ZAFIFI-628486 format. One line per field, with one value per residue (C-alpha): y, x, z; residue in one letter; residue number from 1. Coordinates in steps of 0.001 Angstrom, whole numbers, plus 500000, padded with zeros to 6 digits. Last residue first. Layout:
<nodes>
north: [Y;...]
east: [X;...]
up: [Z;...]
residu: [A;...]
num: [NUM;...]
</nodes>
This chain:
<nodes>
north: [379160;379681;382097;381441;384258;383766;386126;383716;381201;382496;383886;380418;378568;379244;377759;374445;373906;370706;369358;370229;373295;373365;374883;376367;377267;379303;377805;380039;379535;375887;374346;373630;371182;368564;368525;368317;365270;363636;364098;362676;359645;359065;359169;356694;354455;354338;353660;350970;349363;349258;347671;345012;344181;343781;341422;339317;339849;337651;335035;335564;337383;339594;340716;341516;343579;345556;346188;347143;349607;351956;351476;349042;346712;349195;349395;345660;343446;341494;340988;341727;338406;338575;336533;339197;341923;339967;339368;343093;343978;341297;342693;346246;345314;348367;347559;347491;350841;352224;351457;353372;356355;356508;356386;359190;361259;360811;361831;365030;365839;365176;367715;370464;373319;370773;370807;371782;373350;375650;376506;379053;377867;379439;376586;375793;376791;379051;377031;377957;375206;372743;373237;372363;369209;368118;368568;366452;363762;363564;364257;361937;360867;357084;356325;359229;358256;354616;355638;357621;354818;352240;354354;355091;351447;350068;352322;350112;352267;355275;358113;361825;361664;359735;362437;365150;363084;362490;360987;359481;359305;356857;354448;354992;354192;350905;350020;350713;348924;345650;344518;341730;342844;346367;344973;342844;345916;347822;345141;344950;348736;348626;346031;347919;351180;354184;357617;360574;362426;362111;364933;365221;368723;370256;372592;372379;368699;367492;369576;368055;364536;365071;366507;363434;364750;365167;367436;369359;371541;372386;375177;375015;376837;373654;374190;374459;371008;369452;371153;369909;366331;366181;367662;365047;362230;363531;364551;361155;359263;361420;361011;357256;354159;350536;347749;344942;347554;348363;352103;354778;354067;357719;360330;362513;363044;364431;366053;364197;364230;362757;361383;359208;357912;356505;358674;356674;356331;354573;351464;351152;351683;349822;347903;350100;352025;355824;356195;355179;358211;360684;363893;363585;366042;367295;369252;372798;374983;377308;376255;372591;372219;374057;371738;368679;369812;370498;366950;365421;367477;366787;366550;362746;362504;365454;368583;369544;371502;372965;375451;376048;378479;381466;385226]
east: [911575;915134;917649;921238;923706;927387;930101;931887;932597;935608;937266;936910;938786;942233;941082;940470;944102;944245;947819;951088;949937;946190;944467;941047;939194;935997;933826;931582;933696;932706;934728;937610;935409;935098;938853;939559;937316;938999;942419;941118;939852;943289;944836;942215;942913;946603;946051;943445;945752;948634;946349;945099;948608;949786;946824;947473;945068;942713;942125;938431;939211;941789;939319;936860;939595;940041;936325;935769;938622;937331;933598;932424;931003;928252;927081;926604;928855;930344;926856;926137;924838;925649;928828;929973;929381;931158;934187;934322;934352;936944;939264;938738;939759;941360;944850;943485;941809;945038;946868;944233;944446;948226;948111;945540;947586;950677;948679;947550;951102;952299;949793;951336;948923;946475;942758;939433;936496;934137;930703;928335;925069;921920;919480;917161;919763;918711;918540;921313;923502;920824;921759;925390;924378;922304;925281;927413;924717;925142;922345;921436;918431;918443;922046;923375;921354;922445;926093;925932;924009;926608;929451;927468;926720;930100;932172;935253;936783;936556;934243;935059;937123;934373;931890;934014;934872;931220;930945;934417;935045;932156;933997;937159;935184;934106;937731;938867;935890;936248;935439;932947;931621;931049;929343;927069;926209;925474;923071;921374;920984;919484;916923;916106;915454;915275;913919;916248;916156;919872;920951;917614;917262;916949;919828;921512;920763;921675;924846;925899;925184;927159;930071;930541;933195;931270;929801;926534;926147;922520;922405;919662;916350;914300;912670;916153;917161;913930;914352;917922;916976;914055;916262;918921;916413;915154;918611;920067;917381;918002;921768;921272;921426;921458;920516;922535;924389;921115;920588;920190;923377;924508;922238;922061;924722;923627;926525;927316;931059;930799;934323;933282;930240;932361;932879;932425;935857;934191;936359;935866;932123;930266;927751;924839;925295;924846;928563;929163;927871;929188;927241;926555;924124;925648;923799;924453;924443;927225;930351;929474;928346;931423;933793;931826;932065;935781;936351;934365;936036;939602;941370;941465;939289;938947;937012;933668;932201;928807;926971;923222;920412;922716;922238]
up: [281823;283096;281608;282577;283002;282352;283506;285813;283062;281179;284315;285952;283226;284678;287987;286230;285336;283269;282975;281189;279217;278858;275851;276569;273381;273395;270663;268516;265384;265125;262297;264646;266552;263806;263078;266803;267146;264159;265795;269051;267136;265642;269108;270351;267349;268209;271907;271268;268687;271145;273731;271319;270130;273721;274393;271304;268448;266380;269076;269765;273018;271330;268672;271475;273118;269907;269375;272998;273285;270628;270367;267683;270362;271148;267540;267171;265044;267953;269361;273056;274363;278062;277509;275056;277634;280343;278143;277392;281096;281875;279205;280456;284009;285624;284294;280739;281326;282773;279531;277567;279922;279686;275877;275772;278228;276045;272960;274635;275719;272166;270878;273003;273711;275091;274330;275872;274031;275944;274596;276100;274654;273300;272791;269869;267317;264431;261175;258728;260137;259055;255426;256050;257903;254921;252625;254960;255028;251271;248828;245935;247977;248272;247299;249376;252442;252123;251792;255021;256720;255696;257052;260198;260992;259981;262194;261812;259088;261428;260450;260311;257113;255328;256284;254677;251607;250666;247166;246573;250324;250614;248334;250386;253536;251993;251194;254750;256315;254474;250924;251648;255023;253703;250597;252773;254838;251630;250394;253794;253748;250272;251364;254564;252674;254966;254187;254666;257968;258728;261036;262827;264200;267652;267026;270420;271016;267522;267575;270888;269636;266430;268386;270567;272960;276152;278802;278570;281659;282456;285084;287701;288084;288525;285146;283648;284876;283567;280185;279879;280809;278373;275648;276381;275892;272537;271303;272230;270375;267287;267591;267510;269716;268632;271020;272616;274671;276485;276669;279368;281327;281439;279900;283052;285718;289099;291026;294259;293727;290203;290588;293542;291653;288808;285713;282492;280926;277960;278233;281979;282163;279444;281570;280545;277314;277174;277913;274292;272369;274909;275451;279183;280757;284001;286674;287826;290883;289664;291568;292056;288458;287235;289088;287913;284305;284687;285949;283100;280381;281539;278169;277851;274710;272401;273297;274804;277684;276787;279014;279021;278231;277925;278315]
residu: [P;T;E;V;A;Y;G;T;S;L;P;R;V;S;E;F;D;P;A;D;E;W;R;V;W;R;L;S;E;D;R;R;L;W;T;L;Q;R;K;A;Y;Q;R;S;R;R;Q;V;L;E;M;A;E;P;L;T;L;E;G;V;L;H;A;A;V;E;K;Y;G;I;A;Q;M;A;T;G;G;L;P;V;G;A;D;L;L;G;R;V;E;E;V;L;G;D;D;F;M;R;A;A;R;E;D;I;R;A;Y;L;R;E;R;D;A;F;D;L;A;L;K;M;A;R;Y;R;P;P;V;A;K;T;R;E;D;H;A;T;I;T;E;G;T;L;R;Y;V;E;M;A;R;V;L;R;K;K;D;G;P;A;L;K;E;A;R;D;P;D;V;A;R;L;K;E;R;F;A;E;G;G;I;S;D;Y;E;A;E;L;E;A;R;L;A;P;D;E;P;A;P;A;F;D;T;G;R;L;L;A;D;I;Y;L;G;T;G;G;V;V;I;P;L;L;G;R;R;R;I;D;E;V;A;E;T;A;L;A;A;Y;K;A;A;S;F;D;D;R;P;D;A;V;D;L;L;H;H;P;V;G;R;R;E;A;P;P;P;K;A;T;G;I;D;M;G;R;Y;V;Q;M;S;D;A;S;V;I;E;G;R;F;A;L;A;M;E;V;G;L;A;T;K;G;T;A;T;P;G;T;I;V;V;L;D;Y;M]
num: [311;310;309;308;307;306;305;304;303;302;301;300;299;298;297;296;295;294;293;292;291;290;289;288;287;286;285;284;283;282;281;280;279;278;277;276;275;274;273;272;271;270;269;268;267;266;265;264;263;262;261;260;259;258;257;256;255;254;253;252;251;250;249;248;247;246;245;244;243;242;241;240;239;238;237;236;235;234;233;232;231;230;229;228;227;226;225;224;223;222;221;220;219;218;217;216;215;214;213;212;211;210;209;208;207;206;205;204;203;202;201;200;199;198;197;196;195;194;193;192;191;190;189;188;187;186;185;184;183;182;181;180;179;178;177;176;175;174;173;172;171;170;169;168;167;166;165;164;163;162;161;160;159;158;157;156;155;154;153;152;151;150;149;148;147;146;145;144;143;142;141;140;139;138;137;136;135;134;133;132;131;130;129;128;127;126;125;124;123;122;121;120;119;118;117;116;115;114;113;112;111;110;109;108;107;106;105;104;103;102;101;100;99;98;97;96;95;94;93;92;91;90;89;88;87;86;85;84;83;82;81;80;79;78;77;76;75;74;73;72;71;70;69;68;67;66;65;64;63;62;61;60;59;58;57;56;55;54;53;52;51;50;49;48;47;46;45;44;43;42;41;40;39;38;37;36;35;34;33;32;31;30;29;28;27;26;25;24;23;22;21;20;19;18;17;16;15;14;13;12;11;10;9;8;7;6;5;4;3;2;1]
</nodes>
């Protein structure tokens, strides 16, 4: 007996398409679990599914935040919970689709992953230190106290790197340690969880490279230019997303266009590796490893036995 279904995995593994297939087959609606698809106007670089790909299936948690504002796992969990409960009340199947593991965990467990008190003065000090020494060096300092969290975060993820160090400096406890404690708390929702991957890692990386190149062809540079013209700050959370940060660097003259695309491809591959590292720790996942391309029919035997309990 399940409350919902989760479809997760690294980028470019067919999560969106499988979610739509399942929603059509089992009377479901999609709840996105992507930390960047929440932002309005960020469509191409986040691979946000256009209406044609949604095939009439309602998608929740897309376009719910202004890219000039910050967004957090706690905000996501609150909004996603409302969506899940509404879908269940109507007797339908909530299907959570996305690769942001922290957001999925926050939704399923109903817990805040960083509840420590905040200190604006300390945060400003740490942000200044980050700007002074750079993201790589700051991440190495975090690695000295919280190697697990440092491994999960990219050097350019200033907000989360600073927050992780802030929590440690204020409490003496790492965010990783807090996460371990919350694992002992029974989850709020019982989920059937599918994780998608490719049997051949090089095939996954080739798909990631192809997707990144297609984004540039589809107008990623123009999308980023429009966001900057609309006042989205270079240092804001939204502009740290892979694809946006590199194109922004190109637009201010720091990278050529070929350099920006190559960097997007490389960082996307690195991100996929971090996603897989996060997911492998979850023993409740049912892994689906494609050969050359996603084969949605092969997943059907895994999903036909589910039963969803509605309130």
